[in-house]
N, C-alpha and C positions, 0 to 999 in steps of 0.2 A: 502495498500500500504507500501513497505518497500521503503524507500527514503534518501538518503546516504543526505544528504550539510556538503560541506566544506565552512571554515567561518562562521560555525554555529555559532559560539561565537564574530559577529561581528552584525554594526548596525540593520540590515537585518536581515541574522542569527539569533537572540534572536529574535528577533519578526516571524520572520515564523517560527521558532523551536515550538515555541509555541502554534504558528495558527492548524498545522500541527496537534502535540499530542491533538487537543483539537475536531478535526478531526478526529479522532481516528487510529490516519498512522503510521505505530511506526518508528519513524529516530534516525534514528545513524552520527553521528556529530564527525566528524576527526578534531580532534583537534593535540600539540604536548603534551599535557598536558593531558592525561583520571584524567577525573572526577569524584567521587563517585555520584549516586545516586539512588532513592526509588523510580524514575519513572520507574513504569514494560515497558513502551514503547520505552523509550529514551534510548541511550546505544552513548558511547564517545569511539573514535576509537580511537590510535593510528596510526598518519602521520607524515609522513617527518621529519622521522629519521632512523639513519641506521637499529635498531632494527626493525623499527613494519614494520608489513605483514597485511594490514588493507581490502585489499580482500581475505584475511578468514574469518571473521568478513559478505564481502558484499556480497555475488550468495546470487544474488535469487533473484536480486536489481530489482525495475519495475522503481526509476528513481535517476538520480543523478544531485545535484542543486552545482555548484561551484559557488563560491563565494567571496573566496577564495583574498586574495592581499594586500600589506602592503596600507593604505588611505593616496591619491592624497592629504588632505585639514590638513593637521595636522603639516606643518612646511614651508619654503621656499623645492621652487624647488632647491636645490644643485648639484652640478653633478653627487655627490654618492647618493643620496639621490632621482636621478629619477632614477640611475640605483637600486636600491634599490625598485623600484614601480614599473618596466619590470619587473627588475628576478623575485619578488614576485607572480608575475600573470602566469608567464610563466611557473617555478618550478612547483607552484599550478597544471594547465590543462595539463601539462607533465606527472605530478605523476598520476592525475587523470587518464588518456590514458590510464597510464600502470596500474593502476585496474581495467578498464574495457575493455584491452585487455585481462587480466588475472582469467578477472572470465568464470565460466559456462555458467552462462545466466548471459545472459547481459539487463545493462538498456536497457527500450525501445526509450529513454530517457536521453541525456544529459543539465540541464538548465545553461550555461554560464552565466555569471554578464556579464555586457559592460557598455560600459558608449557614448551619442552620443554627444561627446568633437573626435567623430570620423569624423564629421563634417564637423570639421574649426569652423571656426565664421564670421557672415554674420549680415547688417542690415536688408538689405533689403532680402533676399532668404529662401526662406518654402523650410523645407529638409522632403523627406516620408525616406522609407525603397528602396522607388524608386534609389536614389541618390548612384551610386559607386562614385562616383572624392568626392575624404575624403581630409580634412584641410593637413597643412604640421608642423603646431606646435609639440612638446612632447606630449602633449595626445592622440595628431590625433594619431602620429603613434605607440601611447604606442596600441592602441584602436583597432588596427588594428591587429597589432600584436599576441595579446591575441586571437581576433577572429579567427584568420589564424588558430593558437596552438587546440582552437576549435576543429577548425570545418574536424578532421582530426580525430574524430571519426565516422562519416560520411562513415568511409573503416571498422570498428567495423558494422555496420549495425543501426548505431543508429543515431535516427530521432537527429537534436540537433536544439536550441534553445537560438538566442541569446539577449541576453534581456538587451537589450540600456535604460541604463536608467537619465533621467534627475537629477533636481533636486529633488531628498523626503524631504517630507515636514513631521518634527517632532516634540513636541513639550519639545524633550529631547534630542536629537540625530540630526547629518548631522547640517546643512548650518543653517537651519530656526532662534531655537535660539538664533548661533551670530545673524545675522541682526534682531533678532526681540530685541536683548538688548538695542542697541541707546535708542529706541523707551520708552522699560523699563524707563529709565534712561528721557523723557522728550528729546532725542536730537536723533529724526532721522529722515532722509532726504534721499535727494535722491542721490545714489552713483552712479559716476562719471555724466555724461553727463543723465543719467537718459532712454534713447533713446536703450539699451542692452537688448534683446531679456531672457528671462526669464522662460524656458521649465521645467515643474512640474507635480505633481506626489505627493498625497497621498498616505502617507506609504499604506493609507487601501487597497489603489489597487496598489498597488504593489503587495503584497501579495497576493489577492484574481486575481491577473495578471499569477503572476509565475503558479498562482494551477489550471490555467486554460488553463496554455501552456503545463502540464503535461499531464490535460483530454483533450484539442484538437490535433488526433492529425494529421490531416494541416495546423496546421500553423509550420515555423523548418526558419530557416536560421535567419535574422537579424531579430528584433523587437521590436520599439520604444516605451517603456513604460513612456510616457508624457499625462500628461493629452488633451484632445482637443480643450482645450484653452490655450494659452500662455500669456500670457505677458509680457510687457516694466518694468524693473528696475522702471520707477519710477513709473506706473499707479499702479508693486505690493507691492511700499510706504506706496502707496496715501492709499490705500485698507488696510492692515498691520496696519499703523496706528488707521482707523479705529475701526478695531477688537478689537484691545487693547485699543482703548481710548485712546488715545494720538496724538502729532503732528504731523503731519508732513513737514520739517520745518530745520532743520538743512543739509546742504551738504553734503558730504562726497566726499571731490575731489582725478577726476580719478590720479594727480603725488601724491598725498600723498600716496596712496593706491601701485601704485606702487613702491615706495620706500619701502615701509612698505613688502611687502608682496614680491617685484624681478617678476618672472613668475607669478609665482600662484596667479600675481591678475587679472590676462586675469579666472578667474573663475567668476570674479565676476564684474568688467568689459567688456567684449568683452562679448557674448554670440551667440545664433543661438535659433531660429522659428523652432519648428522640432511640426509636425501632427504626431498621432497610428495610421495608416493609415492600418496597418493593424491590430489591438486587433480591428479596430473598421470596415475592411471590412470582419473580424469574430464574430461578431459579442455583443462582451464581450463589454459592462455595469458595463462604469463606479458611481463609485458611489458617486463618488467631480469632474465632468468636469470642474465646474467652481471654482475658487479661490474665493468668504467671501465664499463661505459655509464652504470650507476644514478648512482655515483662522482659519471659528468660530467654526468647531471642536473640532481641535486641540487644540485649547488658552479656550474650555469650561470651 
């Protein structure tokens, strides 16, 4: 297959690019800065600049994957940063739509990143793709606008899959290394009151799920990318400590995290129980459906 990836130099994008190349696909990474590569099946294509015309290299695409957007967890959510987080996602998605419009042979599917933050937070409710009442916080409104933009690809006859990612677990990037650091220093413990839900997914299942969504023509619309068994934060910490052979004992009080992180603290102090109903209904088999084996694999 001929596959384009916007955001191919980010956390998920780099791993996905390597995975697709290993499977024999031809990959076009859309980037602001073109790099040289010795890999015959890997191409870097400039985009989002006044001089770039990426559509010239992308005709005949089978799939377009859009993962582009400023990270939500690399700094406090100041008003200017929140504006950049939203703008970067909408700008990249609108450019993806412009490219698709210009292509003579359009991709059969647009795989667009999204997030379970669209549901808002809850200690008691369980969310599936059938829930259409969304949260009112900054993250929820950002994701809703992002998805609405991506769905415009349907006007070009392109199937759209919205990958609502949960907390993606990996040993070197994402949230897990930060969560694990206190445990490595023998200072790990419950974050906040510990009752908040953490809907997680192993990076390997993210990569497998994206490929599954490309191939499964019946899969469209919002798709929750979370493992079938989410856990509460207190249980997550207990299992993490056991896997790392470290104590789970020093709590991180919620008020301190709010002072440290500001509005961004909702990423760790609040959560939602989200189930991958669509993936399960379409017979996707998770390699890591439960947390202990997932963490053991990551830290092995």
